[in-house]
Structure formats: structure tokens, C-alpha cells
Backbone as JSON Lines, residues from 0, in Angstrom:
{"i":0,"aa":"M","n":[-25.52,35.72,-17.94],"ca":[-24.56,36.03,-16.88],"c":[-25.34,36.61,-15.7]}
{"i":1,"aa":"D","n":[-25.24,35.96,-14.52],"ca":[-25.93,36.54,-13.37],"c":[-25.09,37.7,-12.82]}
{"i":2,"aa":"N","n":[-25.7,38.45,-11.91],"ca":[-25.07,39.68,-11.42],"c":[-23.69,39.44,-10.83]}
{"i":3,"aa":"R","n":[-23.5,38.31,-10.15],"ca":[-22.2,38.0,-9.54],"c":[-21.11,37.85,-10.6]}
{"i":4,"aa":"E","n":[-21.48,37.42,-11.77],"ca":[-20.5,37.21,-12.84],"c":[-20.16,38.5,-13.58]}
{"i":5,"aa":"K","n":[-20.77,39.61,-13.21],"ca":[-20.5,40.88,-13.88],"c":[-19.38,41.67,-13.23]}
{"i":6,"aa":"F","n":[-18.82,41.13,-12.14],"ca":[-17.79,41.85,-11.39],"c":[-16.57,40.96,-11.18]}
{"i":7,"aa":"T","n":[-15.42,41.59,-11.17],"ca":[-14.17,40.95,-10.78],"c":[-13.58,41.78,-9.65]}
{"i":8,"aa":"I","n":[-13.23,41.11,-8.55],"ca":[-12.63,41.81,-7.41],"c":[-11.18,41.36,-7.29]}
{"i":9,"aa":"R","n":[-10.29,42.34,-7.22],"ca":[-8.87,42.06,-7.08],"c":[-8.35,42.82,-5.86]}
{"i":10,"aa":"V","n":[-7.4,42.2,-5.17],"ca":[-6.86,42.77,-3.94],"c":[-5.34,42.82,-4.06]}
{"i":11,"aa":"Y","n":[-4.78,43.98,-3.74],"ca":[-3.33,44.19,-3.89],"c":[-2.72,44.74,-2.62]}
{"i":12,"aa":"G","n":[-1.43,44.48,-2.45],"ca":[-0.68,45.03,-1.33],"c":[0.41,45.96,-1.81]}
{"i":13,"aa":"I","n":[0.54,47.07,-1.12],"ca":[1.6,48.04,-1.39],"c":[2.58,47.94,-0.23]}
{"i":14,"aa":"V","n":[3.77,47.47,-0.54],"ca":[4.82,47.27,0.47],"c":[5.93,48.28,0.21]}
{"i":15,"aa":"I","n":[6.24,49.06,1.23],"ca":[7.33,50.04,1.15],"c":[8.36,49.65,2.2]}
{"i":16,"aa":"N","n":[9.61,49.51,1.77],"ca":[10.65,49.1,2.73],"c":[11.3,50.32,3.39]}
{"i":17,"aa":"R","n":[12.27,50.06,4.25],"ca":[12.94,51.13,5.01],"c":[13.75,52.07,4.12]}
{"i":18,"aa":"Q","n":[14.07,51.63,2.93],"ca":[14.83,52.47,1.99],"c":[13.9,53.29,1.09]}
{"i":19,"aa":"N","n":[12.62,53.36,1.44],"ca":[11.63,54.08,0.64],"c":[11.53,53.54,-0.78]}
{"i":20,"aa":"E","n":[11.5,52.21,-0.86],"ca":[11.3,51.53,-2.13],"c":[9.97,50.78,-2.06]}
{"i":21,"aa":"V","n":[9.25,50.75,-3.17],"ca":[7.99,50.03,-3.23],"c":[8.19,48.73,-4.01]}
{"i":22,"aa":"L","n":[7.52,47.68,-3.56],"ca":[7.64,46.38,-4.2],"c":[6.64,46.28,-5.35]}
{"i":23,"aa":"V","n":[7.14,45.88,-6.52],"ca":[6.27,45.6,-7.67],"c":[6.59,44.21,-8.19]}
{"i":24,"aa":"T","n":[5.66,43.69,-8.94],"ca":[5.88,42.42,-9.6],"c":[5.86,42.63,-11.1]}
{"i":25,"aa":"D","n":[6.81,42.05,-11.77],"ca":[6.82,41.98,-13.24],"c":[6.34,40.59,-13.59]}
{"i":26,"aa":"E","n":[5.32,40.52,-14.42],"ca":[4.71,39.23,-14.73],"c":[4.56,39.07,-16.24]}
{"i":27,"aa":"Y","n":[4.48,37.8,-16.64],"ca":[4.18,37.48,-18.02],"c":[2.96,36.55,-18.01]}
{"i":28,"aa":"H","n":[1.83,37.11,-18.41],"ca":[0.57,36.37,-18.47],"c":[-0.14,36.75,-19.77]}
{"i":29,"aa":"F","n":[-0.92,35.82,-20.28],"ca":[-1.72,36.08,-21.48],"c":[-0.84,36.61,-22.62]}
{"i":30,"aa":"N","n":[0.39,36.09,-22.67],"ca":[1.35,36.47,-23.71],"c":[1.67,37.97,-23.71]}
{"i":31,"aa":"R","n":[1.69,38.56,-22.53],"ca":[2.06,39.97,-22.44],"c":[2.78,40.25,-21.13]}
{"i":32,"aa":"R","n":[3.62,41.27,-21.16],"ca":[4.33,41.73,-19.97],"c":[3.43,42.67,-19.18]}
{"i":33,"aa":"M","n":[3.54,42.62,-17.85],"ca":[2.78,43.54,-17.01],"c":[3.55,43.82,-15.73]}
{"i":34,"aa":"T","n":[3.48,45.06,-15.3],"ca":[4.04,45.48,-14.03],"c":[2.88,45.93,-13.16]}
{"i":35,"aa":"K","n":[2.82,45.39,-11.93],"ca":[1.71,45.7,-11.05],"c":[2.15,45.52,-9.61]}
{"i":36,"aa":"F","n":[1.25,45.8,-8.69],"ca":[1.5,45.54,-7.29],"c":[1.2,44.07,-7.01]}
{"i":37,"aa":"P","n":[1.84,43.46,-6.02],"ca":[1.56,42.07,-5.69],"c":[0.11,41.9,-5.24]}
{"i":38,"aa":"G","n":[-0.49,40.82,-5.66],"ca":[-1.86,40.51,-5.28],"c":[-2.57,39.82,-6.42]}
{"i":39,"aa":"G","n":[-3.88,39.71,-6.3],"ca":[-4.62,39.03,-7.36],"c":[-6.09,38.93,-7.05]}
{"i":40,"aa":"G","n":[-6.73,38.0,-7.72],"ca":[-8.18,37.87,-7.69],"c":[-8.72,37.23,-6.42]}
{"i":41,"aa":"M","n":[-9.8,37.81,-5.93],"ca":[-10.47,37.27,-4.77],"c":[-11.31,36.07,-5.18]}
{"i":42,"aa":"E","n":[-11.24,35.02,-4.39],"ca":[-11.99,33.8,-4.67],"c":[-13.31,33.83,-3.91]}
{"i":43,"aa":"Y","n":[-14.3,33.16,-4.46],"ca":[-15.62,33.11,-3.83],"c":[-15.49,32.56,-2.41]}
{"i":44,"aa":"G","n":[-16.09,33.26,-1.46],"ca":[-16.04,32.84,-0.06],"c":[-14.93,33.5,0.74]}
{"i":45,"aa":"E","n":[-14.05,34.25,0.08],"ca":[-12.96,34.95,0.77],"c":[-13.36,36.37,1.11]}
{"i":46,"aa":"G","n":[-12.78,36.88,2.19],"ca":[-12.83,38.31,2.46],"c":[-11.6,38.95,1.83]}
{"i":47,"aa":"T","n":[-11.57,40.26,1.79],"ca":[-10.46,40.94,1.13],"c":[-9.12,40.69,1.84]}
{"i":48,"aa":"L","n":[-9.13,40.68,3.17],"ca":[-7.87,40.43,3.9],"c":[-7.41,38.99,3.72]}
{"i":49,"aa":"D","n":[-8.37,38.06,3.7],"ca":[-8.01,36.66,3.43],"c":[-7.36,36.54,2.06]}
{"i":50,"aa":"C","n":[-7.92,37.24,1.08],"ca":[-7.37,37.2,-0.27],"c":[-5.95,37.75,-0.29]}
{"i":51,"aa":"L","n":[-5.75,38.9,0.35],"ca":[-4.41,39.51,0.38],"c":[-3.41,38.56,1.02]}
{"i":52,"aa":"K","n":[-3.78,37.96,2.14],"ca":[-2.87,37.04,2.83],"c":[-2.56,35.82,1.96]}
{"i":53,"aa":"R","n":[-3.58,35.26,1.31],"ca":[-3.36,34.09,0.45],"c":[-2.46,34.45,-0.72]}
{"i":54,"aa":"E","n":[-2.74,35.57,-1.37],"ca":[-1.92,35.98,-2.52],"c":[-0.46,36.22,-2.11]}
{"i":55,"aa":"F","n":[-0.24,36.86,-0.97],"ca":[1.13,37.11,-0.53],"c":[1.84,35.8,-0.18]}
{"i":56,"aa":"L","n":[1.14,34.9,0.46],"ca":[1.76,33.61,0.77],"c":[2.1,32.86,-0.51]}
{"i":57,"aa":"E","n":[1.19,32.87,-1.5],"ca":[1.44,32.18,-2.76],"c":[2.59,32.82,-3.54]}
{"i":58,"aa":"E","n":[2.59,34.15,-3.62],"ca":[3.56,34.84,-4.47],"c":[4.87,35.15,-3.76]}
{"i":59,"aa":"L","n":[4.78,35.59,-2.51],"ca":[5.96,36.08,-1.79],"c":[6.48,35.11,-0.73]}
{"i":60,"aa":"G","n":[5.66,34.13,-0.36],"ca":[6.05,33.2,0.68],"c":[6.02,33.81,2.07]}
{"i":61,"aa":"Q","n":[5.37,34.96,2.22],"ca":[5.27,35.64,3.51],"c":[3.86,36.19,3.67]}
{"i":62,"aa":"E","n":[3.37,36.17,4.91],"ca":[2.06,36.75,5.18],"c":[2.24,38.23,5.52]}
{"i":63,"aa":"P","n":[1.44,39.1,4.93],"ca":[1.58,40.53,5.22],"c":[1.19,40.85,6.65]}
{"i":64,"aa":"V","n":[1.82,41.89,7.2],"ca":[1.51,42.37,8.55],"c":[1.28,43.88,8.47]}
{"i":65,"aa":"N","n":[0.78,44.43,9.55],"ca":[0.55,45.88,9.62],"c":[-0.28,46.36,8.43]}
{"i":66,"aa":"I","n":[-1.37,45.67,8.19],"ca":[-2.22,45.93,7.01],"c":[-3.19,47.07,7.31]}
{"i":67,"aa":"R","n":[-3.26,48.03,6.36],"ca":[-4.23,49.11,6.48],"c":[-4.72,49.51,5.1]}
{"i":68,"aa":"H","n":[-6.0,49.79,5.01],"ca":[-6.62,50.11,3.73],"c":[-6.0,51.36,3.14]}
{"i":69,"aa":"F","n":[-5.8,51.35,1.82],"ca":[-5.25,52.51,1.13],"c":[-6.24,53.08,0.11]}
{"i":70,"aa":"Y","n":[-6.83,52.21,-0.71],"ca":[-7.67,52.73,-1.79],"c":[-8.57,51.62,-2.32]}
{"i":71,"aa":"T","n":[-9.8,51.98,-2.67],"ca":[-10.71,51.09,-3.39],"c":[-11.18,51.84,-4.63]}
{"i":72,"aa":"T","n":[-11.22,51.15,-5.74],"ca":[-11.62,51.77,-7.01],"c":[-12.91,52.55,-6.8]}
{"i":73,"aa":"D","n":[-12.91,53.82,-7.22],"ca":[-14.09,54.65,-7.07],"c":[-14.58,55.18,-8.41]}
{"i":74,"aa":"F","n":[-14.24,54.45,-9.47],"ca":[-14.71,54.8,-10.81],"c":[-14.94,53.51,-11.58]}
{"i":75,"aa":"F","n":[-15.68,53.61,-12.67],"ca":[-15.93,52.42,-13.48],"c":[-14.67,52.06,-14.26]}
{"i":76,"aa":"Q","n":[-14.29,50.79,-14.16],"ca":[-13.15,50.27,-14.92],"c":[-13.49,48.87,-15.4]}
{"i":77,"aa":"P","n":[-13.58,48.68,-16.72],"ca":[-13.79,47.32,-17.21],"c":[-12.5,46.52,-17.1]}
{"i":78,"aa":"T","n":[-12.63,45.22,-16.95],"ca":[-11.44,44.37,-16.89],"c":[-10.71,44.39,-18.22]}
{"i":79,"aa":"A","n":[-9.41,44.24,-18.17],"ca":[-8.6,44.26,-19.39],"c":[-8.38,42.86,-19.95]}
{"i":80,"aa":"L","n":[-8.39,41.85,-19.1],"ca":[-7.96,40.53,-19.52],"c":[-9.07,39.47,-19.47]}
{"i":81,"aa":"V","n":[-10.31,39.89,-19.22],"ca":[-11.42,38.95,-19.13],"c":[-12.41,39.24,-20.26]}
{"i":82,"aa":"D","n":[-12.82,38.2,-20.96],"ca":[-13.77,38.38,-22.05],"c":[-14.98,37.5,-21.79]}
{"i":83,"aa":"P","n":[-16.19,38.03,-21.75],"ca":[-16.51,39.44,-21.94],"c":[-16.05,40.26,-20.73]}
{"i":84,"aa":"P","n":[-15.81,41.57,-20.96],"ca":[-15.35,42.41,-19.86],"c":[-16.34,42.42,-18.7]}
{"i":85,"aa":"R","n":[-15.8,42.59,-17.51],"ca":[-16.58,42.72,-16.28],"c":[-16.18,44.03,-15.63]}
{"i":86,"aa":"Q","n":[-16.97,44.47,-14.67],"ca":[-16.59,45.64,-13.92],"c":[-15.54,45.24,-12.89]}
{"i":87,"aa":"L","n":[-14.43,45.95,-12.89],"ca":[-13.32,45.65,-12.0],"c":[-13.42,46.48,-10.73]}
{"i":88,"aa":"I","n":[-13.31,45.82,-9.61],"ca":[-13.21,46.48,-8.32],"c":[-11.87,46.07,-7.73]}
{"i":89,"aa":"S","n":[-11.0,47.04,-7.52],"ca":[-9.66,46.77,-6.99],"c":[-9.52,47.41,-5.61]}
{"i":90,"aa":"I","n":[-8.99,46.64,-4.68],"ca":[-8.82,47.11,-3.31],"c":[-7.32,47.01,-2.98]}
{"i":91,"aa":"Y","n":[-6.77,48.11,-2.48],"ca":[-5.34,48.19,-2.19],"c":[-5.13,48.41,-0.7]}
{"i":92,"aa":"Y","n":[-4.16,47.68,-0.17],"ca":[-3.79,47.83,1.24],"c":[-2.31,48.16,1.32]}
{"i":93,"aa":"L","n":[-1.95,49.06,2.22],"ca":[-0.56,49.22,2.61],"c":[-0.26,48.07,3.56]}
{"i":94,"aa":"A","n":[0.89,47.48,3.44],"ca":[1.25,46.35,4.29],"c":[2.76,46.29,4.44]}
{"i":95,"aa":"S","n":[3.18,45.55,5.43],"ca":[4.61,45.27,5.64],"c":[4.83,43.78,5.49]}
{"i":96,"aa":"L","n":[6.08,43.42,5.3],"ca":[6.46,42.01,5.27],"c":[7.34,41.72,6.48]}
{"i":97,"aa":"P","n":[7.21,40.53,7.07],"ca":[8.07,40.19,8.21],"c":[9.55,40.17,7.84]}
{"i":98,"aa":"D","n":[9.86,39.78,6.6],"ca":[11.27,39.65,6.17],"c":[11.44,40.18,4.75]}
{"i":99,"aa":"P","n":[11.34,41.5,4.55],"ca":[11.46,42.03,3.19],"c":[12.82,41.75,2.55]}
{"i":100,"aa":"E","n":[13.86,41.67,3.37],"ca":[15.2,41.39,2.82],"c":[15.31,39.94,2.35]}
{"i":101,"aa":"G","n":[14.41,39.09,2.8],"ca":[14.44,37.68,2.41],"c":[13.82,37.4,1.04]}
{"i":102,"aa":"L","n":[13.24,38.41,0.43],"ca":[12.65,38.22,-0.89],"c":[13.72,38.07,-1.96]}
{"i":103,"aa":"V","n":[13.47,37.22,-2.91],"ca":[14.33,37.15,-4.09],"c":[13.81,38.2,-5.05]}
{"i":104,"aa":"V","n":[14.64,39.17,-5.36],"ca":[14.23,40.27,-6.23],"c":[15.21,40.43,-7.39]}
{"i":105,"aa":"K","n":[14.74,41.06,-8.43],"ca":[15.55,41.37,-9.6],"c":[15.86,42.87,-9.57]}
{"i":106,"aa":"K","n":[16.9,43.24,-10.28],"ca":[17.31,44.65,-10.34],"c":[16.71,45.37,-11.55]}
{"i":107,"aa":"K","n":[16.52,44.64,-12.65],"ca":[16.02,45.3,-13.85],"c":[14.64,44.77,-14.22]}
{"i":108,"aa":"P","n":[13.84,45.59,-14.89],"ca":[12.48,45.18,-15.26],"c":[12.47,43.95,-16.18]}
{"i":109,"aa":"F","n":[11.54,43.08,-15.93],"ca":[11.27,41.9,-16.75],"c":[12.49,41.01,-16.94]}
{"i":110,"aa":"D","n":[13.22,40.82,-15.87],"ca":[14.34,39.89,-15.85],"c":[13.76,38.5,-15.58]}
{"i":111,"aa":"L","n":[13.05,37.97,-16.59],"ca":[12.34,36.71,-16.45],"c":[12.22,36.03,-17.8]}
{"i":112,"aa":"Q","n":[11.88,34.74,-17.76],"ca":[11.57,34.02,-18.98],"c":[10.14,34.34,-19.37]}
{"i":113,"aa":"E","n":[9.92,34.64,-20.62],"ca":[8.58,35.0,-21.05],"c":[7.75,33.75,-21.31]}
{"i":114,"aa":"V","n":[7.37,33.13,-20.21],"ca":[6.51,31.95,-20.2],"c":[5.28,32.34,-19.39]}
{"i":115,"aa":"N","n":[4.1,32.07,-19.91],"ca":[2.88,32.46,-19.21],"c":[2.89,31.95,-17.77]}
{"i":116,"aa":"G","n":[2.59,32.87,-16.85],"ca":[2.55,32.54,-15.43],"c":[3.82,32.89,-14.68]}
{"i":117,"aa":"T","n":[4.85,33.37,-15.37],"ca":[6.11,33.71,-14.72],"c":[6.01,35.09,-14.06]}
{"i":118,"aa":"L","n":[6.57,35.2,-12.86],"ca":[6.61,36.5,-12.2],"c":[7.88,36.64,-11.39]}
{"i":119,"aa":"V","n":[8.34,37.87,-11.28],"ca":[9.5,38.23,-10.47],"c":[9.18,39.53,-9.75]}
{"i":120,"aa":"F","n":[9.95,39.81,-8.71],"ca":[9.72,41.01,-7.91],"c":[10.92,41.93,-8.0]}
{"i":121,"aa":"R","n":[10.66,43.2,-7.8],"ca":[11.74,44.18,-7.71],"c":[11.28,45.36,-6.87]}
{"i":122,"aa":"W","n":[12.27,46.02,-6.29],"ca":[12.03,47.22,-5.51],"c":[12.29,48.43,-6.4]}
{"i":123,"aa":"I","n":[11.4,49.4,-6.35],"ca":[11.59,50.65,-7.09],"c":[11.62,51.78,-6.06]}
{"i":124,"aa":"P","n":[12.68,52.6,-6.06],"ca":[12.68,53.75,-5.15],"c":[11.47,54.65,-5.44]}
{"i":125,"aa":"L","n":[10.79,55.07,-4.41],"ca":[9.64,55.96,-4.61],"c":[10.04,57.21,-5.36]}
{"i":126,"aa":"S","n":[11.28,57.65,-5.19],"ca":[11.76,58.84,-5.88],"c":[11.88,58.63,-7.4]}
{"i":127,"aa":"R","n":[11.87,57.36,-7.85],"ca":[11.97,57.08,-9.29],"c":[10.71,56.41,-9.85]}
{"i":128,"aa":"L","n":[9.74,56.15,-8.98],"ca":[8.51,55.51,-9.41],"c":[7.67,56.49,-10.23]}
{"i":129,"aa":"I","n":[7.13,56.01,-11.34],"ca":[6.22,56.82,-12.15],"c":[4.99,55.97,-12.48]}
{"i":130,"aa":"A","n":[3.85,56.63,-12.52],"ca":[2.59,55.92,-12.76],"c":[2.6,55.19,-14.1]}
{"i":131,"aa":"E","n":[3.25,55.76,-15.09],"ca":[3.26,55.17,-16.43],"c":[3.98,53.83,-16.47]}
{"i":132,"aa":"E","n":[4.78,53.53,-15.45],"ca":[5.49,52.25,-15.41],"c":[4.54,51.09,-15.12]}
{"i":133,"aa":"M","n":[3.4,51.41,-14.5],"ca":[2.42,50.38,-14.18],"c":[1.6,50.06,-15.43]}
{"i":134,"aa":"T","n":[1.16,48.82,-15.53],"ca":[0.46,48.37,-16.74],"c":[-1.01,48.74,-16.75]}
{"i":135,"aa":"F","n":[-1.68,48.6,-15.62],"ca":[-3.13,48.72,-15.6],"c":[-3.6,50.08,-15.11]}
{"i":136,"aa":"P","n":[-4.75,50.54,-15.64],"ca":[-5.24,51.89,-15.32],"c":[-5.42,52.16,-13.82]}
{"i":137,"aa":"V","n":[-5.98,51.22,-13.06],"ca":[-6.19,51.49,-11.63],"c":[-4.85,51.57,-10.92]}
{"i":138,"aa":"D","n":[-3.88,50.73,-11.3],"ca":[-2.54,50.81,-10.69],"c":[-1.9,52.17,-10.95]}
{"i":139,"aa":"K","n":[-2.15,52.74,-12.11],"ca":[-1.61,54.07,-12.42],"c":[-2.21,55.12,-11.47]}
{"i":140,"aa":"V","n":[-3.51,55.04,-11.24],"ca":[-4.18,55.96,-10.3],"c":[-3.62,55.78,-8.9]}
{"i":141,"aa":"V","n":[-3.48,54.55,-8.47],"ca":[-2.98,54.25,-7.13],"c":[-1.53,54.72,-6.99]}
{"i":142,"aa":"T","n":[-0.73,54.53,-8.01],"ca":[0.67,54.97,-7.96],"c":[0.74,56.49,-7.81]}
{"i":143,"aa":"A","n":[-0.07,57.21,-8.56],"ca":[-0.08,58.67,-8.44],"c":[-0.52,59.1,-7.04]}
{"i":144,"aa":"L","n":[-1.53,58.44,-6.5],"ca":[-2.0,58.75,-5.14],"c":[-0.93,58.42,-4.1]}
{"i":145,"aa":"L","n":[-0.28,57.29,-4.27],"ca":[0.8,56.89,-3.37],"c":[1.92,57.92,-3.37]}
{"i":146,"aa":"L","n":[2.33,58.35,-4.55],"ca":[3.41,59.33,-4.66],"c":[3.0,60.68,-4.05]}
{"i":147,"aa":"E","n":[1.76,61.05,-4.26],"ca":[1.25,62.31,-3.7],"c":[1.28,62.26,-2.17]}
{"i":148,"aa":"Q","n":[0.81,61.15,-1.6],"ca":[0.79,61.03,-0.14],"c":[2.19,60.88,0.44]}
{"i":149,"aa":"W","n":[3.08,60.2,-0.29],"ca":[4.46,60.05,0.18],"c":[5.15,61.41,0.18]}
{"i":150,"aa":"A","n":[4.94,62.2,-0.88],"ca":[5.55,63.52,-0.96],"c":[5.04,64.44,0.17]}
{"i":151,"aa":"A","n":[3.8,64.26,0.54],"ca":[3.22,65.06,1.63],"c":[3.51,64.45,2.99]}
{"i":152,"aa":"Q","n":[4.34,63.39,2.99],"ca":[4.75,62.69,4.21],"c":[3.57,62.14,5.0]}
{"i":153,"aa":"Q","n":[2.52,61.71,4.25],"ca":[1.37,61.11,4.89],"c":[1.52,59.59,4.97]}
{"i":154,"aa":"I","n":[2.56,59.06,4.33],"ca":[2.83,57.64,4.36],"c":[4.21,57.45,4.98]}
{"i":155,"aa":"S","n":[4.28,56.6,5.97],"ca":[5.57,56.34,6.61],"c":[6.03,54.93,6.28]}
{"i":156,"aa":"T","n":[7.32,54.75,6.29],"ca":[7.89,53.43,6.06],"c":[7.9,52.65,7.37]}
{"i":157,"aa":"P","n":[8.08,51.33,7.29],"ca":[8.03,50.51,8.51],"c":[9.1,50.89,9.53]}
């Protein structure tokens, strides 16, 4: 394995609407349920913003706007779903959507068919969001940081 194959880079967007709700995706991949922020793996030759825009267009049908960096993994985290494990680098951006009301969303968690590759979206009020609801370790860290900054009014809604 050459050095490039020892790392996985993933890029995510954190979208907060005017009602102080954050957008999450419930997905079924690798025969397991997962809740995470919208986004995914960076492809060779892409920059992080290109990746975020591509992932949002693929998943949400909208290109993110008002993009600003929020967090980049600052600790060692092995990948959970890649064998052999690689070092995971996750980059999170706060972003807005041109038409957040135009998204098809579900009200309850995992309101989907459990077929690999299926995903649905839902809004969670920041007042009810908890880190433990997220599936992956870095998302849990980011959720705690997001809630801390929101409580301190360091994050504003669109």
C-alpha cells in the first residue's frame, strides 16, 4: 500500500435552517444503519469544496452556498468501514442550501427501506440534538462542538 492509500478523506456539510434545525442523513450501507451529516468521500483530483458541492448535488440535488470551514479532524481516527483500516481525515463545513424547504425529509429516524445505498434526510432541532445519535466517532465530536458553539451563540442561522 503506497502512502496515498493509507488515508481516506471525507467532506461533510452542516446545514442549519431558520428554525434552528440541523440536517442529518439516515443511511443504510454495508448492512448497517448510520446517522451522519450529508457528504462523503473525496475523489482523486478533487478539492474539498469541489467534493462538498458534488456530494450535495448528488445527495440533496442542491449546491451548497455560504460555505465556511467548521472543523477538520485533529486526532487519529481509523476508518470504520474500510478494510484494511486507513487513517480518516474528515473536513466539515457550515453551509446553507438555496431551497432548504424543497428537500424531501422524513420525520422519524430510519424511515427507509433497509437496502444498501438507501438514504433519507431529516431535520433535528439543535435543542434536541445529541452527539450519541450520530454513528461515527468524528461526527460525535463535531456534534458536541456544534452544540457548544450554538449555545454560546457563535453560530448563526441563515
